C-alpha positions, 0 to 999 in steps of 0.5 A: 760448062762449069767443070769441063775445060775448053780444050776437052771440047775443042779437041773433038773438032778436026777443023781449026780456026781458018779452015774452010767451013765444012758442015759435015765436020761440024756435025761429026764433032758434035757427035763426038762431043755427045759420045764423051758422056760428060754432057746431058745436052749438047748443041752445036750451031754455026752462024755468020761471023764478022763477014760473009766468008767467016763462020762462028761455031757455038757449042752449048753443053749442059754438064752431068755427073761423070763419077760414081761411088759404090759400096757393097757388103756380102756374106758367103758361107765359103769366104765369110763377110766381104766389103767392096768400095769402088770410085770412078770419075770419067772427067777428072778435074774437067780434063777428060781424064779417067780415074778409078780406085777399087778396094775389095776384101773378104775373110780370106782375100784382099785387093786394091787397084787404081787406074788413070787414063789420059785421053790426049797424051802430049796434046795428041790423039794418044791415050796413055793408061797407067794402073797398079794393083795388089791382091792377096789371099790366105785360104785356110783350106789351101796349101799355099797363100797367094800375093800379087802386085802389078803395074800396067801401062798402055798407049792407045791410038786410032787406026781408023775413023771408028777403031783404036789399037791399044798396046799394054805392057 
């Protein structure tokens, strides 16, 4: 891998150096690495180490693009012309972080949003998320205009092998 940091892959393993070899745990780690969606191909293999009681686990991955950039342009007889630009990156700087920006405008409304997710906050299995947004509308036919600005932060953590709970404020 050229972009993804080693720690992003290592944190998918529940076992650490010196633990007894457990083929099931290695298989599960391989599945978690594939589930990240950062790699087009993953291969995890165990081989004998420097002595018969030691094992070396080799992880080979082929990275794939993890970001997207979107543009859209539209027309509505109600709202007029509209433009939207969206950017997302699910492996920001190879750290496994998610970063998203969005901009949307029509004749009467505009909105801008940004969000960031750190999946291993404080080197733990805690996902910290932060997002900000602002939107406004100026509808000529309405008796009022709207403006809203907000901030949201959250923390997610595992509650079972396949379940997570996220708390937001």
